[in-house]
C-alpha positions in Angstrom: 287.4 305.7 137.8 286.8 309.4 137.4 287.5 309.0 133.7 285.0 306.2 133.5 282.3 308.2 135.3 283.0 311.2 133.1 282.6 309.2 129.9 279.4 307.6 131.3 277.9 311.0 132.0 279.0 312.3 128.6 277.5 309.2 126.9 274.2 309.6 128.8 274.1 313.2 127.7 274.3 312.0 124.1 271.5 309.4 124.3 268.5 310.6 122.3 265.8 311.8 124.5 268.0 312.2 127.6 268.4 315.9 127.2 265.7 318.5 127.7 263.9 318.5 124.4 262.0 321.4 123.0 258.3 321.1 123.3 255.9 319.3 125.8 257.0 316.8 128.3 255.3 313.4 128.7 256.4 310.1 130.3 257.5 306.9 128.7 255.3 304.3 127.2 253.6 301.8 129.4 255.1 298.3 129.7 251.6 296.9 129.2 251.9 297.7 125.5 254.6 295.1 125.2 252.0 292.4 125.9 250.4 293.0 122.5 252.1 292.9 119.1 252.2 296.3 117.4 252.1 294.6 114.0 248.9 292.7 114.9 247.2 295.7 116.4 248.0 297.8 113.3 246.8 294.9 111.0 243.6 294.6 112.9 243.1 298.4 112.9 243.5 298.4 109.1 240.8 295.7 108.7 238.5 297.5 111.1 239.0 300.8 109.4 238.3 299.3 106.0 235.1 297.8 107.4 234.0 301.1 108.9 234.6 302.9 105.5 232.7 300.1 103.7 229.7 300.4 106.0 229.7 304.2 105.5 229.9 303.8 101.7 227.0 301.4 101.8 224.9 304.2 103.3 226.3 306.8 100.9 227.9 308.4 103.9 231.6 308.2 102.8 232.7 311.6 101.4 234.4 311.5 98.0 238.1 312.2 97.6 237.4 315.5 95.9 235.0 316.7 98.6 236.2 320.1 99.9 236.3 319.0 103.5 238.2 315.8 102.6 240.8 317.9 100.7 241.0 320.3 103.7 241.6 317.4 106.2 244.2 315.7 104.0 246.1 319.0 103.6 246.2 319.3 107.4 247.4 315.7 107.7 250.2 316.3 105.1 251.6 319.0 107.3 251.2 317.2 110.6 252.4 313.7 109.7 256.1 314.6 109.0 256.3 315.6 112.7 255.0 312.2 113.9 258.2 310.2 113.4 259.9 311.7 116.5 257.2 310.3 118.7 257.0 306.8 117.2 259.5 305.5 114.6 257.0 303.0 113.4 254.9 305.9 112.0 257.4 306.2 109.1 256.1 302.9 107.7 252.4 303.5 108.4 250.0 303.6 105.4 248.3 306.8 106.5 244.7 307.4 105.4 242.3 310.3 106.0 238.6 310.0 105.3 235.4 311.8 106.1 232.1 310.2 107.1 229.0 312.2 106.6 227.2 311.7 110.0 226.0 314.1 112.7 228.3 312.6 115.3 230.8 315.0 116.9 233.6 312.5 116.6 237.0 311.8 115.1 239.6 309.1 115.5 243.0 307.8 114.4 243.4 304.1 114.7 246.8 302.4 115.1 248.8 302.6 111.9 247.6 306.1 111.0 244.0 305.4 109.9 242.2 308.7 110.4 238.5 309.5 110.1 236.5 312.6 110.9 232.7 312.8 111.1 231.1 315.8 109.4 229.3 316.6 112.6 232.5 317.7 114.4 233.4 320.0 111.5 230.0 321.5 110.8 228.3 321.7 114.3 231.4 323.1 115.9 232.3 325.2 112.8 236.0 324.3 113.3 238.6 326.7 112.0 241.7 325.3 110.3 243.7 325.5 113.5 241.0 323.9 115.6 240.6 321.0 113.1 244.4 320.6 113.3 244.2 320.4 117.1 241.6 317.6 116.8 243.7 315.7 114.3 246.8 316.2 116.3 245.1 314.9 119.4 243.8 311.7 117.6 247.2 311.1 115.9 248.9 311.4 119.3 246.8 308.5 120.7 248.1 306.4 117.8 251.7 307.5 118.2 251.7 307.0 121.9 250.1 303.6 121.4 247.3 304.1 123.9 245.1 301.5 122.3 247.9 298.9 122.4 248.5 299.8 126.0 244.8 299.4 126.8 244.8 296.0 125.1 247.8 295.0 127.0 246.1 295.8 130.3 243.0 293.9 129.1 245.2 290.9 128.2 247.0 291.1 131.6 243.6 291.3 133.4 242.3 288.4 131.4 245.3 286.2 132.0 245.1 287.0 135.7 241.4 286.2 135.9 242.0 282.9 134.0 244.8 281.9 136.4 242.6 282.7 139.4 239.7 280.7 137.8 242.1 277.8 137.2 243.3 277.8 140.8 239.7 278.0 142.1 238.6 275.3 139.6 236.2 277.8 137.9 237.5 277.6 134.3 240.3 276.8 131.9 243.4 278.8 131.3 243.8 280.7 128.1 241.5 283.8 128.3 243.4 286.4 126.3 242.8 289.1 123.8 241.5 287.4 120.6 239.5 290.1 118.8 241.6 293.3 118.5 239.3 294.8 115.9 236.3 294.7 118.1 238.3 296.1 121.0 239.4 299.1 118.8 235.7 300.1 118.6 235.1 299.9 122.3 238.3 301.0 124.0 238.2 304.0 126.2 241.3 306.0 127.2 242.3 307.1 130.7 242.5 310.7 131.8 246.3 310.4 131.6 246.0 309.2 128.0 243.8 312.1 127.1 246.0 314.6 128.8 249.0 313.2 127.0 247.2 313.3 123.6 246.2 316.9 124.3 249.8 318.0 124.8 251.5 315.8 122.1 248.7 316.7 119.6 249.2 320.4 120.4 252.9 320.1 119.7 252.4 318.2 116.5 250.0 320.9 115.2 252.3 323.7 116.3 255.3 322.2 114.5 253.1 322.0 111.4 252.4 325.7 111.6 248.9 325.6 113.3 248.2 328.0 116.2 248.2 325.9 119.4 246.0 328.5 121.1 243.2 327.0 119.0 243.2 324.1 121.6 241.6 326.5 124.0 238.9 327.7 121.7 238.3 324.1 120.6 237.5 322.9 124.1 235.4 325.9 124.8 233.3 324.9 121.8 233.2 321.4 123.0 232.0 322.6 126.4 229.2 324.6 124.9 228.1 321.6 122.8 228.2 319.5 125.9 225.7 321.7 127.7 222.8 320.5 125.4 223.7 316.9 124.7 227.1 315.3 125.4 228.8 314.6 122.0 230.1 311.1 121.5 233.7 312.5 121.4 233.3 313.8 124.9 232.2 310.5 126.3 235.8 309.5 126.4 237.4 312.9 126.2 236.9 314.7 129.5 236.5 318.5 129.1 236.3 321.4 131.4 238.4 324.2 132.9 241.1 321.8 134.1 241.8 320.6 130.6 241.9 324.1 129.2 244.2 325.3 132.1 246.6 322.4 131.2 246.7 323.5 127.6 247.3 327.1 128.5 250.0 326.1 130.9 251.9 324.4 128.1 251.4 327.0 125.5 254.8 328.7 126.3 256.5 325.4 125.3 254.9 325.1 121.9 254.4 328.8 120.8 258.0 329.1 119.7 257.6 326.0 117.6 254.5 327.5 116.0 256.1 330.9 115.4 259.2 329.2 113.8 257.0 327.1 111.6 255.0 330.1 110.5 258.1 332.1 109.8 259.5 329.3 107.7 256.4 329.0 105.6 256.1 332.8 105.1 259.8 332.9 104.2 259.4 330.1 101.7 
């Protein structure tokens, strides 16, 4: 019996993710995400992304591939993306895209499947440094890696099914109200405060591992706070800011600074 327990303890110690990993600490994925197919969400995201780019192009608002800001963003993505696989194995098969839409919105997103877009407003109005732009990109990529959109859709599906069952019992309607338009949902989904906090931390680690200074997360949110004083940017409508958020980032800096310093040393040594 003692041998069995010892072997079990040893085995548990060898299970990936069961030991104390280096970096930030976040919980597991929500079971709600299992209610929606990852493949379908990613397919719908790709379609919605293509439509968004097409609409921008029709207004001459889609930046060309040789645009300096596009080149800058894609260079940042090339450094961050290799660190994504640890957080979500599916990311290895994603067809990553990075584009820039010329619009005054202070906004950016990464749809499921690695479909990234920045609006010129967030780069120009906030005058983002390289490190700050990496923090924004890391944050948005983290939402995709942690499948927050899929989780939200799962919750919507569960709520819809529950409401339909209740309606059927009460004789108010027919059963079958489920999620049918993932693409439309991707444009209207809002994330919870827990989702945002997780994206802050995971995104900060992704950027740090890529050699971007995670302390830029603090300056980024100070800039966001200043922009919010005049008129709340669209990005802040679902991204709560403030001293609590900055404090959380600062509290986790000791966990990611060694990753950043190691990455910087590796680049300078190469």
